[in-house]
Structure formats: structure tokens, C-alpha cells
C-alpha positions as CSV (number, residue, x, y, z in Angstrom):
1,X,17.3,-6.7,-0.6
2,X,18.7,-10.9,0.1
3,X,15.7,-11.2,2.0
4,X,12.9,-13.2,-0.3
5,X,9.4,-12.3,0.7
6,X,7.9,-15.1,3.3
7,X,4.3,-14.8,2.3
8,X,2.7,-15.6,5.6
9,X,0.4,-18.7,5.1
10,X,-1.1,-17.1,8.1
11,X,-3.2,-14.2,6.2
12,X,-4.9,-16.3,4.0
13,X,-6.7,-18.4,6.5
14,X,-9.1,-15.6,8.0
15,X,-11.6,-15.8,10.9
16,X,-15.7,-16.3,9.3
17,X,-16.3,-12.8,11.3
18,X,-13.8,-11.2,9.5
19,X,-15.8,-12.8,6.0
20,X,-18.9,-10.9,7.1
21,X,-17.7,-8.0,8.5
22,X,-15.3,-7.1,5.6
23,X,-16.6,-8.9,3.0
24,X,-14.0,-11.4,1.1
25,X,-13.4,-9.0,-2.0
26,X,-11.9,-6.1,1.0
27,X,-9.6,-9.4,2.4
28,X,-8.5,-10.3,-1.2
29,X,-4.6,-10.2,0.3
30,X,-1.3,-10.1,-2.1
31,X,2.1,-9.1,-2.1
32,X,4.9,-8.1,-4.3
33,X,8.0,-10.9,-5.8
34,X,11.4,-9.7,-4.6
35,X,11.3,-8.3,-9.0
36,X,8.0,-6.4,-7.7
37,X,10.2,-4.9,-4.9
38,X,13.3,-4.0,-6.3
39,X,11.6,-2.1,-9.1
40,X,9.3,0.0,-7.3
41,X,12.4,1.0,-4.6
42,X,13.6,2.0,-7.5
43,X,11.1,4.2,-9.0
44,X,10.7,5.7,-5.3
45,X,14.5,6.7,-5.4
46,X,13.7,8.6,-8.7
47,X,11.1,11.3,-6.4
48,X,12.4,10.9,-3.6
49,X,15.5,10.7,-0.9
50,X,15.5,6.9,0.9
51,X,15.5,10.0,4.5
52,X,12.6,12.2,2.9
53,X,9.9,9.1,3.5
54,X,7.8,8.5,5.8
55,X,5.4,6.2,3.9
56,X,2.0,4.5,4.4
57,X,0.9,1.6,3.8
58,X,-2.7,1.1,2.9
59,X,-4.1,-2.5,3.2
60,X,0.1,-3.6,4.9
61,X,-1.0,-6.9,5.4
62,X,0.9,-8.4,8.1
63,X,3.6,-5.1,7.4
64,X,5.6,-7.5,5.4
65,X,6.6,-4.3,2.6
66,X,7.3,-1.7,4.8
67,X,9.9,-4.2,6.6
68,X,10.9,-4.8,2.8
69,X,10.6,-1.2,2.0
70,X,12.3,-0.4,5.3
71,X,15.5,-1.7,4.9
72,X,15.8,-1.1,0.5
73,X,15.7,2.1,1.8
74,X,17.6,3.2,3.9
75,X,16.1,5.8,6.8
76,X,12.3,5.5,5.8
77,X,10.2,5.1,8.0
78,X,6.6,3.7,7.6
79,X,3.5,2.4,9.1
80,X,0.5,0.4,7.8
81,X,-3.7,0.0,8.0
82,X,-4.8,-3.6,7.9
83,X,-8.4,-4.1,8.2
84,X,-7.9,-7.4,9.5
85,X,-7.2,-7.3,13.4
86,X,-5.8,-11.1,12.2
87,X,-3.5,-10.1,9.8
88,X,-1.8,-7.8,12.1
89,X,-2.1,-10.7,14.8
90,X,-0.1,-12.3,12.6
91,X,2.5,-9.8,12.2
92,X,6.5,-12.0,12.3
93,X,8.4,-8.7,11.9
94,X,8.9,-5.6,13.0
95,X,7.2,-2.1,12.1
96,X,4.1,-0.1,13.4
97,X,0.8,-1.8,11.5
98,X,-2.5,-1.3,13.5
99,X,-5.4,-2.6,12.3
100,X,-8.3,0.0,12.0
101,X,-10.1,1.4,8.0
102,X,-7.9,3.5,6.1
103,X,-10.3,6.0,5.5
104,X,-11.0,6.2,9.2
105,X,-7.2,7.8,8.8
106,X,-5.3,10.4,8.9
107,X,-3.0,11.0,4.8
108,X,-1.7,14.5,6.2
109,X,1.9,13.9,8.4
110,X,2.8,10.9,5.1
111,X,4.4,11.6,1.9
112,X,4.5,8.5,0.4
113,X,1.2,6.3,-0.5
114,X,1.6,3.0,-0.9
115,X,-2.7,0.8,-1.4
116,X,-3.1,-2.5,-3.3
117,X,-6.2,-0.9,-4.2
118,X,-7.7,-3.1,-7.0
119,X,-9.2,-5.6,-4.7
120,X,-11.6,-2.2,-3.2
121,X,-14.2,-2.4,-4.9
122,X,-15.2,1.1,-6.9
123,X,-17.9,3.4,-3.7
124,X,-14.3,2.1,-1.8
125,X,-12.0,2.4,-4.0
126,X,-13.4,6.3,-5.1
127,X,-13.5,7.0,-1.2
128,X,-10.2,6.6,-0.9
129,X,-9.1,8.4,-4.2
130,X,-12.0,11.9,-3.3
131,X,-9.6,11.2,0.3
132,X,-6.4,11.7,-0.5
133,X,-7.1,14.9,-3.2
134,X,-8.2,15.9,0.1
135,X,-5.8,15.1,2.7
136,X,-2.7,13.9,1.3
137,X,0.4,15.5,-0.9
138,X,4.0,13.6,-2.2
139,X,4.1,10.3,-3.8
140,X,1.8,7.7,-4.1
141,X,1.6,4.2,-6.7
142,X,-1.9,2.8,-6.7
143,X,-2.4,-0.4,-8.7
144,X,-5.8,1.3,-10.0
145,X,-6.6,3.8,-12.6
146,X,-7.9,6.7,-10.5
147,X,-11.6,7.8,-11.5
148,X,-11.9,10.3,-8.9
149,X,-12.6,13.9,-10.1
150,X,-11.0,14.9,-7.0
151,X,-7.9,12.6,-7.1
152,X,-7.2,13.6,-11.3
153,X,-7.9,17.2,-10.3
154,X,-4.7,17.7,-8.3
155,X,-2.8,14.8,-9.5
156,X,-0.3,13.8,-12.2
157,X,0.7,10.6,-12.9
158,X,5.0,10.8,-12.9
159,X,5.9,7.2,-14.3
160,X,4.0,3.9,-14.7
161,X,5.4,0.3,-14.8
162,X,4.5,-2.8,-15.4
163,X,5.8,-4.9,-12.2
164,X,5.9,-8.4,-10.5
165,X,3.5,-9.2,-8.4
166,X,2.8,-12.3,-6.5
167,X,-1.0,-12.9,-7.8
168,X,0.1,-11.6,-12.4
169,X,2.3,-8.7,-13.7
170,X,1.0,-5.8,-12.4
171,X,0.5,-1.9,-13.8
172,X,2.3,0.2,-10.5
173,X,1.5,4.1,-11.6
174,X,2.8,6.5,-9.1
175,X,1.2,10.0,-8.9
176,X,2.2,13.7,-7.2
177,X,-0.1,15.5,-5.4
178,X,1.5,18.9,-4.5
């Protein structure tokens, strides 16, 4: 993990049509620092073998995090979805990402989900938690303390750790859904 996080400056300049369509809150962007990436990678390895990981990043920006996770967790595979078409078009790494709404995606084929969900409004965050509870089995990494009863009935908090990001130090929560 010697390659530094890039934080592509093009990710911070968005077309007005995207801002009008999605709202500024939903388009908030940040990333883990290299220290944070190391923390996340080590924690994932406590619960999963790298070659068994089929991960999905919800709100992946240009896919830089999944690119770094793919390097750090040899044998893992990653996909990402991003609501901003301009961020997907700005990708600079060889990653599998696409433009779309995370609530329209199928989570059943993945065993690891990552959602930097602090920027979601309460309604969207609640819908996401319900969708995860309905469709997902595996390790879920969340920056937000879940409140959906459907989610809380299925999920077990297995670990939490203060993790360095580009905007602050955040408490990441790792849940397992059986």
C-alpha cells in the first residue's frame, strides 16, 4: 500500500444538472487516508479471506478506494456504484464502477458492502439499511449508526474503530449479517 490516495480534484467539481438532480448532500465526497485504508484492510482480514471477498462500494466516487482495497486484499474482487455520472467519467484507475442509484442495485451477489453513508439523508439511509437487511449476507462497513429495526434485527456489530478519513476521524462500524 505504498501508493498514496489520489483524491482526484475533478470529483469536487460537479455539473449543475447533477447538483439539481441529486442535491449537494448526496454528492458529498471524501475518502479514507492511507492510514485509514490500512485500518480497514486489517479489520476486513479479521473476518474474511481476501480470495473470498466479492465487495461492493456504495457511493464509490471514481473507485479509488476499491482500487486500493483490491491491492491490499490480494485476490478480492470489487465493484462500485456512484450516483454522479461525472465522477464515474473521472475515474483514473482500472476498476469496475458504474453510474447508478445504490437503492436500485442487487446486493445478493456480494459478501462485503462498504457505504460511506454519513452524507445520506435519514430517509435514504433508512431505505438503504432496510434493503441491506432484505438482500445481503456478509460483512457490512458503515460510518453511520444504523437505526432501521429491520437491519438491527439481522445485523451483529462485530467491531468498531476510529478510522482516519480525509475530513476527520470517524467511527467505522463492522456488522455481520447472517
